[in-house]
C-alpha positions as CSV (number, residue, x, y, z in Angstrom):
1,X,-79.2,11.5,25.2
2,X,-75.9,11.3,27.1
3,X,-72.5,10.8,26.1
4,X,-71.1,7.2,26.7
5,X,-68.4,7.4,29.7
6,X,-64.9,6.6,28.6
7,X,-64.7,3.5,30.6
8,X,-67.6,2.1,29.0
9,X,-66.4,2.4,25.4
10,X,-65.6,-0.6,23.1
11,X,-62.2,0.8,22.4
12,X,-60.4,3.3,24.4
13,X,-60.0,6.8,22.6
14,X,-56.3,7.8,22.7
15,X,-56.1,10.3,19.9
16,X,-58.6,13.0,18.9
17,X,-58.7,16.2,17.5
18,X,-60.9,19.5,17.6
19,X,-60.8,22.5,20.0
20,X,-64.2,22.1,22.0
21,X,-63.7,20.2,25.3
22,X,-67.4,19.6,26.0
23,X,-69.9,18.0,24.0
24,X,-71.5,20.9,22.0
25,X,-75.2,20.8,23.3
26,X,-77.5,23.5,22.3
27,X,-76.9,25.5,25.6
28,X,-73.0,24.8,25.4
29,X,-72.7,25.9,21.9
30,X,-74.7,29.1,22.7
31,X,-72.3,29.9,25.5
32,X,-69.4,29.0,23.5
33,X,-70.3,31.6,20.6
34,X,-71.0,34.3,23.3
35,X,-67.7,33.8,24.9
36,X,-65.3,33.5,21.9
37,X,-65.0,37.3,21.2
38,X,-64.5,37.7,25.1
39,X,-62.1,35.0,25.4
40,X,-60.2,36.0,22.6
41,X,-59.7,39.5,23.7
42,X,-58.7,38.0,27.1
43,X,-56.2,35.7,25.7
44,X,-54.3,38.5,23.7
45,X,-54.2,40.5,26.9
46,X,-52.8,37.7,29.0
47,X,-50.2,36.8,26.4
48,X,-49.1,40.6,26.0
49,X,-49.0,41.0,29.7
50,X,-47.2,37.7,30.8
51,X,-44.7,38.1,28.0
52,X,-43.4,41.6,28.8
53,X,-43.3,41.6,32.5
54,X,-40.1,40.4,34.3
55,X,-40.3,36.6,35.3
56,X,-40.7,37.2,39.0
57,X,-44.0,39.2,38.4
58,X,-45.5,36.3,36.2
59,X,-47.3,34.6,39.0
60,X,-48.9,37.7,40.4
61,X,-50.0,38.5,37.0
62,X,-51.3,34.9,36.7
63,X,-53.6,35.6,39.9
64,X,-54.7,39.0,38.4
65,X,-55.6,37.6,35.0
66,X,-57.3,34.3,36.2
67,X,-54.6,31.7,35.3
68,X,-54.3,29.2,38.1
69,X,-50.8,27.6,38.6
70,X,-50.3,25.0,41.2
71,X,-46.9,23.7,42.0
72,X,-46.0,20.5,43.6
73,X,-42.9,19.1,45.1
74,X,-39.5,20.5,46.0
75,X,-38.0,22.6,43.5
76,X,-34.5,21.4,42.6
77,X,-31.5,23.2,42.6
78,X,-29.2,24.1,39.7
79,X,-26.8,21.6,38.1
80,X,-23.1,21.6,38.6
81,X,-20.5,23.8,37.1
82,X,-20.3,21.9,33.9
83,X,-23.9,21.1,33.0
84,X,-27.2,22.2,34.0
85,X,-30.5,20.1,34.9
86,X,-32.3,18.5,32.3
87,X,-36.1,18.7,33.1
88,X,-38.0,15.7,31.3
89,X,-41.5,17.1,31.2
90,X,-44.7,15.2,30.1
91,X,-46.2,17.0,27.0
92,X,-49.7,18.2,27.0
93,X,-49.7,21.7,25.1
94,X,-46.8,23.9,23.6
95,X,-47.0,26.0,26.9
96,X,-45.5,23.3,29.2
97,X,-42.2,24.5,29.3
98,X,-43.2,28.1,29.9
99,X,-45.3,27.1,33.1
100,X,-42.2,25.0,34.2
101,X,-40.1,27.9,34.0
102,X,-42.4,30.1,35.9
103,X,-42.9,27.5,38.5
104,X,-39.3,27.0,38.8
105,X,-38.8,30.8,39.3
106,X,-36.0,31.1,36.9
107,X,-35.6,31.1,33.0
108,X,-34.7,27.8,31.4
109,X,-34.5,26.9,27.7
110,X,-36.5,24.5,25.7
111,X,-36.3,22.3,22.8
112,X,-39.2,22.4,20.5
113,X,-40.3,19.9,17.9
114,X,-43.3,21.5,15.6
115,X,-44.2,24.4,17.1
116,X,-45.2,27.4,14.9
117,X,-43.1,30.5,14.2
118,X,-45.6,32.6,16.1
119,X,-45.3,30.5,19.2
120,X,-41.6,30.8,19.2
121,X,-41.7,34.4,18.7
122,X,-44.1,34.9,21.8
123,X,-42.4,32.6,23.8
124,X,-41.0,34.3,26.8
125,X,-38.0,31.7,27.3
126,X,-35.3,30.7,24.7
127,X,-36.4,27.9,22.4
128,X,-34.4,25.8,20.1
129,X,-35.8,23.8,17.3
130,X,-34.9,20.3,16.9
131,X,-33.9,18.8,13.4
132,X,-35.0,15.1,14.2
133,X,-31.1,14.4,12.9
134,X,-30.0,12.4,16.1
135,X,-26.3,13.2,15.8
136,X,-27.1,17.0,15.1
137,X,-29.8,17.3,17.9
138,X,-27.9,15.4,20.4
139,X,-25.0,17.9,19.9
140,X,-27.4,21.0,20.1
141,X,-28.9,19.5,23.5
142,X,-25.3,19.0,24.9
143,X,-24.4,22.6,24.0
144,X,-27.8,24.0,25.7
145,X,-26.9,21.9,28.9
146,X,-23.5,23.5,29.0
147,X,-25.2,27.0,29.1
148,X,-27.7,26.0,31.8
149,X,-31.0,24.2,32.8
150,X,-33.1,22.7,29.7
151,X,-36.6,21.4,29.5
152,X,-37.2,18.6,27.1
153,X,-40.5,16.7,26.1
154,X,-39.2,13.3,25.1
155,X,-42.9,12.1,23.9
156,X,-42.3,14.4,20.9
157,X,-46.0,15.4,20.6
158,X,-48.9,16.1,22.9
159,X,-51.8,13.8,23.9
160,X,-54.9,14.8,25.5
161,X,-56.1,11.5,27.0
162,X,-54.8,9.9,30.3
163,X,-51.7,8.2,28.8
164,X,-47.9,8.8,27.9
165,X,-46.5,8.0,24.6
166,X,-43.4,6.4,24.3
167,X,-40.3,8.3,25.5
168,X,-37.4,9.0,23.3
169,X,-34.2,7.5,24.8
170,X,-31.7,10.2,23.5
171,X,-31.8,12.5,26.4
172,X,-30.7,9.8,28.7
173,X,-27.7,9.4,26.8
174,X,-26.6,13.0,27.1
175,X,-26.8,13.6,31.0
176,X,-27.2,12.1,34.3
177,X,-28.5,15.2,36.1
178,X,-32.3,14.4,35.2
179,X,-35.5,15.7,37.2
180,X,-38.7,14.3,35.9
181,X,-41.8,16.8,35.8
182,X,-45.4,16.0,35.7
183,X,-47.6,18.6,33.8
184,X,-51.1,18.6,33.8
185,X,-53.2,21.5,32.3
186,X,-57.1,21.8,32.8
187,X,-59.1,23.4,30.3
188,X,-62.7,23.8,30.4
189,X,-63.9,25.2,27.3
190,X,-61.1,25.0,24.5
191,X,-58.4,22.5,24.0
192,X,-54.7,24.0,23.6
193,X,-53.5,21.7,21.0
194,X,-54.3,20.3,17.6
195,X,-53.1,18.2,14.8
196,X,-54.9,19.6,11.5
197,X,-55.8,23.1,13.0
198,X,-53.7,26.1,13.0
199,X,-50.9,25.4,15.6
200,X,-50.0,29.2,15.9
201,X,-53.5,29.7,17.7
202,X,-52.8,26.7,20.2
203,X,-51.6,29.2,22.8
204,X,-54.5,31.7,22.3
205,X,-57.1,28.8,22.5
206,X,-55.7,27.6,25.9
207,X,-55.6,30.9,27.3
208,X,-59.3,31.7,25.9
209,X,-60.6,29.2,28.7
210,X,-62.0,31.2,31.4
211,X,-60.1,29.6,34.1
212,X,-57.1,27.8,32.7
213,X,-55.1,26.0,35.1
214,X,-51.6,24.3,35.0
215,X,-50.4,21.8,37.6
216,X,-46.6,21.4,37.7
217,X,-45.0,18.4,39.9
218,X,-41.3,18.4,40.4
219,X,-40.3,14.9,41.4
220,X,-37.0,14.0,42.8
221,X,-33.9,14.1,40.7
222,X,-32.9,10.6,39.0
223,X,-30.7,8.6,41.6
224,X,-27.2,7.9,40.1
225,X,-27.8,4.2,40.0
226,X,-30.9,4.7,37.5
227,X,-28.8,6.8,35.1
228,X,-27.0,5.9,32.0
229,X,-23.7,6.3,33.6
230,X,-25.1,3.9,36.4
231,X,-25.1,0.9,34.3
232,X,-28.7,1.3,32.8
233,X,-29.2,1.5,29.1
234,X,-30.8,4.8,27.5
235,X,-34.0,2.9,26.8
236,X,-34.4,1.7,30.4
237,X,-33.9,5.0,31.8
238,X,-36.6,6.6,29.5
239,X,-38.9,3.8,30.2
240,X,-38.5,4.2,34.0
241,X,-39.1,7.9,33.9
242,X,-42.2,7.4,32.0
243,X,-43.3,4.7,34.4
244,X,-42.8,7.3,37.3
245,X,-44.4,10.3,35.7
246,X,-47.4,8.0,34.7
247,X,-47.8,6.7,38.1
248,X,-47.7,10.4,39.4
249,X,-50.3,11.5,37.1
250,X,-52.4,8.4,37.2
251,X,-51.9,7.8,33.5
252,X,-51.1,4.5,31.6
253,X,-47.8,4.0,29.7
254,X,-48.1,3.2,26.0
255,X,-45.7,2.5,23.2
256,X,-47.3,4.9,20.7
257,X,-45.3,7.4,19.1
258,X,-45.8,10.8,17.3
259,X,-45.8,9.0,14.2
260,X,-48.6,6.7,15.2
261,X,-50.6,9.8,16.3
262,X,-50.2,11.6,12.8
263,X,-50.9,8.3,10.8
264,X,-54.1,7.8,12.8
265,X,-55.5,11.2,12.8
266,X,-54.2,12.2,9.4
267,X,-53.5,9.3,7.4
268,X,-50.1,10.7,6.8
269,X,-47.2,12.4,8.0
270,X,-49.3,15.2,9.5
271,X,-49.3,17.6,6.5
272,X,-52.4,15.7,4.7
273,X,-55.9,16.3,6.4
274,X,-58.2,13.7,7.2
275,X,-62.0,13.7,7.5
276,X,-62.2,11.8,10.7
277,X,-61.7,13.8,14.1
278,X,-61.9,10.7,16.4
279,X,-59.7,7.7,16.3
280,X,-60.2,4.6,18.7
281,X,-57.5,2.2,19.4
282,X,-57.8,-1.3,20.6
283,X,-57.1,-2.0,24.3
284,X,-54.4,-4.5,23.5
285,X,-52.5,-1.3,22.4
286,X,-52.7,0.2,26.1
287,X,-50.5,-2.8,27.5
288,X,-48.1,-1.9,30.2
289,X,-44.6,-2.1,29.6
290,X,-42.9,-5.3,29.9
291,X,-40.3,-5.9,32.5
292,X,-36.6,-6.4,31.5
293,X,-33.4,-7.5,33.4
294,X,-33.6,-4.3,35.7
295,X,-35.6,-4.9,38.9
296,X,-37.3,-1.6,39.2
297,X,-37.5,-0.9,35.4
298,X,-39.8,-1.7,32.6
299,X,-39.1,-1.4,28.9
300,X,-41.3,-1.6,25.9
301,X,-40.6,-4.6,23.3
302,X,-39.8,-2.2,20.7
303,X,-36.8,0.4,20.7
304,X,-36.9,3.6,19.1
305,X,-36.4,4.0,15.5
306,X,-33.5,6.3,14.4
307,X,-35.9,8.7,12.8
308,X,-38.1,8.8,15.9
309,X,-35.8,9.3,18.6
310,X,-36.5,13.2,19.0
């Protein structure tokens, strides 16, 4: 019996949980059980070495430790004297800002949403936890931009499938120096993210893969005419960046949010576990963004809720 291909499913699967990438056939299950102790030791070694070596030596350590990093596009220069560059990044695992920083060749700060304390402690780059209070978070992001470059993942949560969740529009109101970055991790055995599992183990599960890979693609900085100061609304800017990043990765744009993900997977706000590990969504939910008055921009029909803007 073979698994049904994704394109033949009655309803496309967008959100699902669990750690195993491959279907656990008897052979795959046996190989996974054999690899788990080896992979865990390897992941601990990878974490300890990469966290403690200088940033310039990290790419070399990646090659030695079997971690593949692919960098595409032109690496942007720094921001102006007043503000740093805001890197708007797709969100696949909690390691997105770390690999972006390594690809950039310089340390950048990152704002986080719901990562574990252990992940924050192990992070080789500065992290600042957001409060989901719009005014307070906007103030914190502006302060971080005044200090230097910053990474933000406006989806607010990770997604495993070839779709992008709705982008928060808050970041577009705070700066015009925006560089979209498409990140795409490749995992052959274990997923590096979870909803109902222990988030503190996300880093280790990703690095337990025999040959983990991260592709980081830097796109051109947003032209002035597509920024908030150039006359576009914050929602138009966020939608445009979502569209550009989706086209780069070959993904689809959706209007799903972090709240939708946790509601579908946990039947609550993320703190109440559910017995279902797979959620299917109707094809009508995967409709592309509707055009607005902007010639080259597309926006979703429903603006971000104030509590969902971060």
